[in-house]
N, C-alpha and C positions, 0 to 999 in steps of 0.2 A: 899509219892511219888511225891508230888508237883503238880503244875498246868499242865494239859495236854491239848494241843491245837495244831492246825495247824498254820504254819507260815503265810499262806495266802490261798485263795480259791483254787489256782491251785494245792496245795498239797493234795487236797481231790479227785482229779481225779483218776479214776481207781479202781481196786479191787472190781468191781461190782459183785453182787451175781449170782450164778446159782440156778435156781428154777425148780423143776420137773413139767412137764406138765402131769397132771394125769387124765384129762377129755377130752381134745380135740383130743386125739390120735386116736379116732375111731377104737380102737382095735389093734393098731400097737404094735408089740412085743418089740421093743428096748426101752431102757431108754432114754427118751426125756428130755433134759435140756435146759432151756432158760436162756441166759446170759443177764441180764436186764441192758442195758447201760443207761437207763434213770435215774439210780441212780447217775450218774455223776452230778456235781453241776449245769451245764448249761442244763441238761436234755437230753443229747444225746451222742452217741459214738464219735461225732465230737469234743467233749471237749478234746479228746486226741490229735488230730492233730493241733488244733488251736495254743496252746502254742508251740508245737514242730516246726511249720512252722515259727512262730515269732522268736523263739530263733535261728533257722537256718539262718534267714535273718539278725539277729543281728550279728551272728558270721562272716558271709561273708561280712558284711559292707554295705549291700544294704538298711538296715533299721537303720536310725539314730535318735537320740533324737528329739522329736517333729514331727516325721514323720507321714504319713498317710498310712493306710493299705486299699487297694482296692481289693475286691474279688467278683467273681461271686459265688452265693450260693443258695441252695434250702432253706436256713434258718439256718440249724443246724451248718454248718461250720462257718457261720457268728457269731453265739453265742460263739463258741469256740475261735474264734479270738478276739471277743469283751471282753471276760473274761481277756485274756492276755493284751489287749490294755488298759483296765480300770486300771490295776495295774501298767502298764509301761508308761502310759501317752501318748499313741498314739491316733490319730483320726482314724475313720473307715468309709468307704463308701462301701456299698454292693449293687450289682445288683442281681435281682432274677426274675424268670418267673412269669407271671400273674396267673398261675395256683396254685401257692403256697398259703397256707391258710393265711387269714388276721391275724390270731393269730401270725404267724411267723413274719410278717412285724412289727406288734406292739411290739413284743418281742425285735427285733433288735433295734427299736427306743428307747425302754426303757433303753438300754445300751448306748444311746447317738449316735447311728449310723445314718448316712444318708442312706436312702434306695431308690434305683431307680428300678422301676418295668418295666419289658420289656415283649414283646409278646412272647408267647410260640411257636406258630405255624410258626416259621421261621427257615431257615437253620442255622447251627452253624456259618457259615461264613457271614451270613447276618449282615449288620451294626447295625441292631436293636436287634440282639440276646444278651442275657445277657452275653455271653462270650465276644462279640465284644465291647459292651458298657463298660464293666469293663476295658478292655485293653485301650479303648479311654480315659476314666477318668484317668487311671494311667498315660498315656502318657502326659496328660494335667495338671497333679498335681505335682508341685515340691516336692521333698523329699518324694516321695511315693514309695510303694512297692506293687507288685502284686504277692502274694504267689502262685497262680494257683494250687489249690489242685489236679487238674487233671494230673499234671505232676511233682509236687513237691515230691522228693524222701523222704522227711521227713515224708510224709504221711504213706507209708507202713512201713518205718523204726520204727516209734513209736509203731505200732501194733506188729512188730517183737519183740520189747523190752518189751512190756507190755501185750497186749491182749493175744498173744500166750502163754507166760509163765503162765498167770493167768488160762487159760483154762487147760493147762497141769497140773498145780499144783492142781487145784480144782477137777479134775477128777482122780487125782493120776496116771496120765499117761494112763488111760484106754479109753480115747476118741478115737472113731473109725471114726466118720464122723463130719465134721464141715460145717455148712450151713450159708450163708450170702447173703442178698439181695445186689447185687453188683452195685456200681455206679462208683466212682473214682477208686475203686479196692483196696484201702489201707487196709481196715479192713479184707477183705478176703485173699489177697495175702501176706500181712505182717505177720499176725498171722499164715496163712496157711503154709508159709515157715518154721516158727519156729516149728510147729507141725510135719511137714514132716521130718525135721532134727532129731527130737526125735524118730519118728516112720514113716518110708517111706510108711507104709501101710495105714496111715490115708488118708481118702478121703476128698477132699476139693470141696464143691459143691456150685456153684453160683446160685442165683435166679434172673431171668430176667423177667421184665414185657412184656406183648404183646405190640409190637411197638418199643421196644429197639433192638439194633443191636449187643449187646455183645455176645449173644449165637451164632449167625450166624458167627461172627468173630472168636470165639474160635473154632468152628467146621470146618470152611472152610479156615481160614486164610485170608479171603478177606473182604475188607471194602466197604460196599455199603450204603452210607448215604441216598440214595434215597429210601431205604427200611424202613427207620425209619418213624414212625407215632406217633401221639400224644396218650397219655394215662393219666388217672386221678391220679393214685397213685403217691406220691411225694417222692423225695429223693434218687432214685436209677434208674438204667437203663440209657442208654446213646444213643445219636446219633453221638457221636465221639468215638475214641479209646483212652482211658486214658493212658498216659505214666506212671502214678503212679501205674498201675496194673502190677504185676509180673506174667505174664500169665502162665509161666511154673508150677506154684504152683496150678493152678486150674484144677481139673480133668474133670468137666462137668458142664453144666448149666441145670436148669429146668425152664420152662416158666409158668407163672401164669397170669391170667386175672385180671383186675381191680375188677370185682365182687368177684372173689375168695379171693382176698386180703382183701377187705373191710369186707366181711362176716366173714372171719376168725379173723380179728382184733376185731370185735364185739363179737365173741364167746370167744376169749381170755379174754376180759374184764368181760363178764357175767358168764363164767364158771370157769375161773382160777384166776380172780382178777388181771390179768396182763393187765395193761392199756397202751398199746403200740400204735404206729402209724401204718399207712397203710403198710409201708415197713416191719414191724414186722409181720403183718398178712400175707404178701406175703411170707416171709421167712418160716413161719410155714406151710402155705399151700403147698409151694414147697417142704419142707422137707417131709411132709406126702405123697406127690406124689412119691417122690424118694423112700421112705421106702416101699411103696406098690409095686412099679414097681420092685425093687430089692429084695423084699421079705426078708427084713432084720429080723434077729431073735433076741432073747432076749439077746444075747451076745453083740449086738451093743450098743454103747453109743454115742448118737447124741447130739451135742451142736449146738444151733441155736442162732444167735444174734438178740435181740430186740433193734433196733438202737435208738429209741426215744420214747417220751411220747405221749399218746393220748390227753393230754391237748392241744396240738397244732392243733387238728382236731375236736374239739367238735362241730363246726358249719358245718363240712363236714360229713364224713361217720359215725360219731357217732350220727348224726341227722337223725331221721326217714324221715323227710321231704326232706332233701337233697338226701337221698338214693332213695326215691320214684321219685324225679325229674330226677335222673340219670338213672332210670330204673332198679336199683339193688334190689329194693323191690317192691312188687305189690302195686299199688296205692290204698289208702283207700278212696273211694269216688272220686268225681271230674271227669274230662274228661280225656281220653287218646288220644294218637295220636302221629304221627311222623312228623318231620319237612317237609318231602316230601308231606304229606297229605295237609298241608297248601299251599304249593307251587302249587299243582295241583288245589286246590280250587281257588287260585289267578288267574290262567289261563293266565299268561303273558309269552311271549317269552323272551329269554335271550337277553339282549342288552349290548354290550361291545364296548369299543373304544381302539385303540392302542396308545402307548406313542407318536408315530410320528404324529398322527392325529392333525388337527387344533382344537383349543378350540371351534371355531364357529361350527364345525361339531358336536361336542359332545353336545353343547347346543341345536342345532336344533333337534338332535335325541331325547334328553330328552323331549323337548317340544312336538314333534310329538307323542311320545309314552306315555306321561304323567308320566315320571319318575323324581324323585327328586334327584336321584343319579345313577351313572353308574360305574361299575368296569373298571379299565384300565388293559388290558391283553396283555402280550408280545407275540412274535411270537411262543414261546414254549407253549402257553396256560396258563401261570402262572399269577396269579393276582399280580400286582406290585404297584397298587395304586387305587385311586378312585377320581371321579369328583362329586362335589355336586353343583346342579343348583343354590341354593341360594348364596353360597359362590362365585361362578364364576360371577353371575350377579352383585353382589355388587362390585366386582373388576372391571367388565367391565363398570359399571356406572362411576367409578372414572377415568378409563383409557380404552377407547374403543379398544385400540391397543391390549389389552389382548386377544381379540377374534382371533387374527391372530397368536398368539403364539402357540407352540406345547403343547399338553396335558401334556407331561413330565415336562414342566416348571411350571405348576400350580397345578398338581395333589397332593392330600393328601395321607397319608399312606393307605395301602390296608385295605379293610374291614375285620373285624373279620369273620372267616370262621366256619361254622357248617356243618357236613355231613348230607345228607338228610335222612339217616336211623336213626338218633339219636332221642331220645324222644323230644317231643315238648318243654318240660321244659328247655332243653338246650338253645333253641332260646329265650324263655321268659327271662331267666336269662341274656343272652347277651344283649338283647334289653333294659334292665333296664339301661345300661350304654352307649349303642351305638344307633345311629339313624337307622341303618340298618345292616344286616348281610348277608354275601355271603353264598349261599348254594352250597355245593360241591356234585356232583353226581359221579357215577362210571366212567363216561367217561369225566368228566370235570365240568365246572361251570354249575349248573342247574338253578340258578336264584338268586334273592334278596328277602329278607323278611324285612318288616318294621313293626313298631308298629301298623300302620293302618291295615296291612294285618292280624295281630293277632286278632285285634278287629273284623274284618269282619269274620274271622274264628269262633270266639266264638259266634258271633251272627248269624251264618249261618242258624240256625233252625228257 
């Protein structure tokens, strides 16, 4: 028969297996099948769209030999693009949010990519967001291309050509429900359109994390970016409306919490041997919610996508310590508490300055109240920057005129924010990397916490 081999790594993408979920179903009647996309060579469903977007850019002439691929990614799309770039000789630069796992950053660097980490808690159009930074790098890099998985039609099209037909083939056309944790929307809507063309009765269900706006947009047709809020689970949900989503193919959304997502992912690993990421846990948790709500019977055949591997999250939700810190598992020993508890113990009033204030006023206020830093808040009550006493005084010693300049001219980026109801471990983790964190209350800024405040809290007894 001769030697059998693949021409290159890209030809191994796709044809991932369906595996029955026989234990985590909690008594659900339908046949539940998980499509394990981490069997792809790069470890995720995004291996499908990376080469597809590169080849589309080559066809339309925007990507030329020796070029650079710039993309905003939660990690997995970057790997898919890096696979293609490695074979074709392109350079890669990826931006990603700081909530993404360290494993993902290192994985991209292993492929030779440059990785730029951006803050999570900013608006999509903020110049610091990973969307904006990617666009800026693209604009400043000659012979570069910005595939933009959120609008690139090669994204849903490759799922229409591959994922959908695979699900149809492997279920012998018996699939009745298709579940996906939706982000860019390519996996759900591309494959969903194929399945509905074969059988219009197939239901296509998206899973949305608490804090995302996709479900609201689908149900109301209205886009309210101000309703978006942060969440811990990675790789899906959005604060924008992706143009890569073919919305007419999606029938409904189910919302899941971070805790539900992570606990289900851990159950899948320990009970089914399915070692998936948080989005896979979300998808299965959402599927079970839908199955129970709709009371689906044994004739239903439900296919759920497990987008990536748990290997990328071993220091996060697969870690008992991390889960305890986030409040998703009951702490074993140690002290408990919330960020707001420390703030109350600190007993300081909130001090802020406006961007238009003079630096001299900010310095005098910090000296009067004994603060080493103060947030800069605009007229709408939003934190837009921060002033640090040490930094300003050093600059003033070199040039006293600095004191007469506006705060806007000398302020540094806004402090990292933590909500006052969050577990104290959130603030502890942030203060390992930052001098201070801003505490957000229900009605606005509640105060600032520093490392010294935590030491005082620990030693309060």
